[in-house]
N, C-alpha and C positions, 0 to 999 in steps of 0.2 A: 223659755221663749225659744222657738225654733227659728233658725235663720237658714234660708235657702241659698245655695251657692250655684252660680251658673256653671254649665259645663265648660271645660277648658276651651272647646272650639268656639264658644260664644263670647269669649273675652275680647274686649277692644284694646288695642295697643295704645299706650299713652303717647302723646306728642313729645318728640324729642326737643331739647333746648329749654325746658322749664327748669327753674332753679328757685329754691326757697330755703329758709332757715327757720327752725323751730327752737324756741327756748323753753325749757321745762324746769320747774322748781323741784328741789328735793322735798321729801315729806317725812313726817314722823307719825307713825300709826299707834293706836291704842291709847297713848297719853295716860297710862296708868289703868284705870278701870274700863276704858272704852274698847274692850277687846274686839278686834275685827269689825269695829263700827265707827270709831272716831279717827280722824286724821287731820294733820295740820300741814299746810304748805309753808316751806321754809325758803329763805332767800339765799339758796345755794343752787346754782344753775348749771345744767348740762345743755349744750347746744348741738344741734344736728342740722347739717346742710345737705340737701339732696338735689341732685341734678339728673334729669332724664337724658339718656343717650340713645343712639340708634345703631350701636355696633354689637349689641348682645353681651357686652362685657360688664363686669362688676369691678369698680375701682373703689377702694376703701382706705381712707386715711383716718387714723385714730391717734389722739393725743390725750394726755392727762391720765386719770385713773384707769387702770386696766390695760394701758398701752403695751405693757410687756407680756401680758398673759392672754388677752382676748383674741379670738380669731378675726381675720379680716376677709372672710369668705361668706358663702351663703348660709353657713351654720350660725353666724352671729345673730343674736336675738333681734337686733334692729332689722336686719334683712328679712328674717322670717316673719316678723310682724308686718313689715311693709307689704310683703307678698300676700299674706293672709288678708290684710285689709283691702288691698287692690282687688283680690278675687271676690271678696264679699260685695265690692262695688261694681263688679263686672268688668274689671280692667286687668291688664298686665303691663309690664314694662319690657322694653327691648334694650336694657342696659341702664345701669345707674352709676353715678359717682357719688359716694357718701363720704362726708367729712364729719367726724364726731369729736367733740372736745368735752371730755368728761371731767367734771369737778367734784361731783358727788362720790364719796368713798364707796367702794363695793363691799358687800358682805358685812356691813356695819349697822344695819337697821335704819337707814335713811332713804329707803325706797328707790335704790338705784335701778333695779329691774323694772319697777313701775314707771320710772321716768323714761326709761328706754322704750318701753312699749307705747307709752303715751306719745312720746315724740314721733315714733315711727308711724303709728296709726293717724296721728294728726297730720303728718306730712303726706301720707298716702291720700287722705281725704282732700287735702288742699291741691293735690296734683291733678285730680280728675276734673273734667269740665264742671262748671258751676251747677249745671242742672242735675248732675249726678252726686253732688256733695251732700253729706248728711250733717246733722247737728252734733253738738257736744254730748247729747244723751246717747246717740249711737256710738260715739267714741267710748263713752262710759261702759256700755254693754259689752263691746268687743274687748276692750282692755281688761275689764273685770273677768271676763271669760278666760282670757289668756293668763291672768294672774291667779285666778281662783277665788278672789274676793276683792271688794271695791275700796278697802280702807286706805290704801296708798294711791291708787290711780285717781280716785275722786278729787282729793285736794290738788294733785298734780294737774288735773284738767281745769278745775274751777277756781283754785286758789282759796285762801282763807281756811276756815274750819269746816270740814266736811263731815256730815252725819249720814252714814250710809247703812243700807239694809238690803236684804234679799228675800224675795218671794219666789220659791221654786227656782227657775232659771232667770228671773227678772231681777236686775240690779237697779237700785235707786239711790239717790243721794240728794241731800239738801245742804245748801251752803249757808254758813253763818259768819258774821263779821266779829272779829276778835277785838277786844278793848285795846286801843293803841298802846297803852302802858305795859302790856304783856310783852316781854322780851325773851325769846328762846335762847338759851345758852347750851351748846352741845359740847360734850367731851368725847372725842373719837379716839378709841384706843388703837394700837397697832396690831391687834389680833382680830380675826374674823370669826363669825359664827353664822352658819347657814340657817336659813329659815326652816328648812326641813329638820335639822337637828333640834332647833329650839322647839318646834311644834311636837316633835317626838317625845319631849320630856313632860308633856302635859297629861294629866289623868283623863280617863274617858268620861268622867262625870264629877260634879262637885255637889256638895250638900245645899239644901234650901237656905240655910243660914248664910253661907258664903255668897250665894246668888243674890239674896235679898240685900246684904250689905253692899255688894258690888253695884247693884242697880241704883241704889241710893247715891253712891258716890259718883257714878256716871252722870246721873241727872244733875247733881250739884256741880260737876265739872263744867257742863255746858253753861250753867248760870255764872260760874266763876270766870270763864273765858270771855263771855259776851257782855257781862254786866258788873260782876262783883269779884275782881281778882283777889280781894282779901281772903277769899275762901279757897285759894288754889292749893294750899297744903293739905287740908282734909279731903278736898275733892279729888286729889290724885292718888289716894290710897287704893291699892288694888287687892282683890281677893281671889282672882282667877288664874293668873299665869306667872307673875314675876317670881314668886317664891319657889315655884317648881323649876324655873330656869336658872336660878341663882348659881347652882353648882357648876353650870357650864360657863359662867362668866363671873367668877368670884371677884376679880378686881373691880368690875362694874358694880356688882352688888354691894361691895364694901363702900364704894364711893357714894352710891345712892343712899345707903344707911347713914353715912356721915353727913351728907347734905341735908337729909330730912331731919336728923337730930338737931341740926343747927337752924331749922325752921324754913328750909327751902323746898319748894315743890319739885322734887327730882324723881324721875321715872326711867324705866328702860325705854329707849326709842325703838319702836317696832319690836322685832324679835331680838334686838341687841346686836352687839354689845355696847353700842353708843349709849351714853347717859344724856338725857334731856332734862334740863331744869327750866321751869317756867317762872321767870323772875317778874316781879311787879315793880317796874320802873328801872331807870338807868342805874340808880345807886345800888339796888339789890343785884342787878346784873353784874356790876363791877365786883361786888363782894363775892358773888358765886364764882366768877372766873378766877378770882384770887384764891378762894378756898379750894377749888378743884386743883389748881397748880400746887398749892402747899400740901394738900392731902396726898396727891399722887406721888410727890417727891419722897414722902416719908412712909407711905403705906403700900404702894404697889411697885416694888422694885422689879426691874426688868420689863416694865410696860411703859411705852411712850404714849403720851396723850397729846392730841391737838384740841385746843380749846377755842371755839368759835362763838362769838356773840353775833347772832343773826337777827332777822326780823321775820314777821309773818308775811309771806308773799300774798298779795291780794288779787293778782291777775290770773294765775294759772298759766297753762300752756299758751304761748303766743307765736303766731306765724308771721314772718316777713317774706313777702314774695319779691324776689329780685327780678325775675323776668318770666314771662309766660308766652 
């Protein structure tokens, strides 16, 4: 899909004095067999507040995850995404004050970069006059283009379980409701793994048998998440990517193997190294959290883990306009 951008001289300047806040959930992509196609919105939230100025300056306040390492200038992903989105909409700003509070861990497979671009593009869209605003499908197209695939941005935009696909340069996604008894438990290690590194470990092709086995599990996974969570363990078996990435995240691979051998539906969250377990009910969620802590203490020396019992976010990105 081609998108035309107006020439720089045609851009309209945003009105100063507007202020809004966007709250965006973290996400877990793949969920085992749903490689680059399935994503789940999680109740861990980054917030982004944007105010338009009239002095041509960029003010950037950053707290939480990444506060010690991320830039606070025009090179920041949020600023670049806001500028790109405004240009697509035919606008530009004459200064911004941005306040970002990051809760989602970076480089851990919980969609932090997707949350950032979704928050930025959603904010830009809400700042332009109502007549120029576009819908969530437009936000999906632009953020998928920025990220290169829709599996994380789609659940961040729409909430729930996102089933996403691509035709040429057209990105699409359908939202499904997850059974309320499904409780995500994540184990976040203190080491990072870049998506580029994780993708570089994958083979160029897989055999028909592996592809057939994986497609069956992916279909079963949708059924398990939306209707029959008793099938979560077999439904999360993957044949495409996790085994190839295991060497780069051995502590996570060991934890996944231990949880699955105990009957829990554990997978790599996104490109890793966070481990996601999809528990069926509060009792199993408590058992999973306890087993993660016990296993990590005995089997992954030198690695610290944060264990979070979350919920499936059902709203997706939300905007609160403070003043216009």
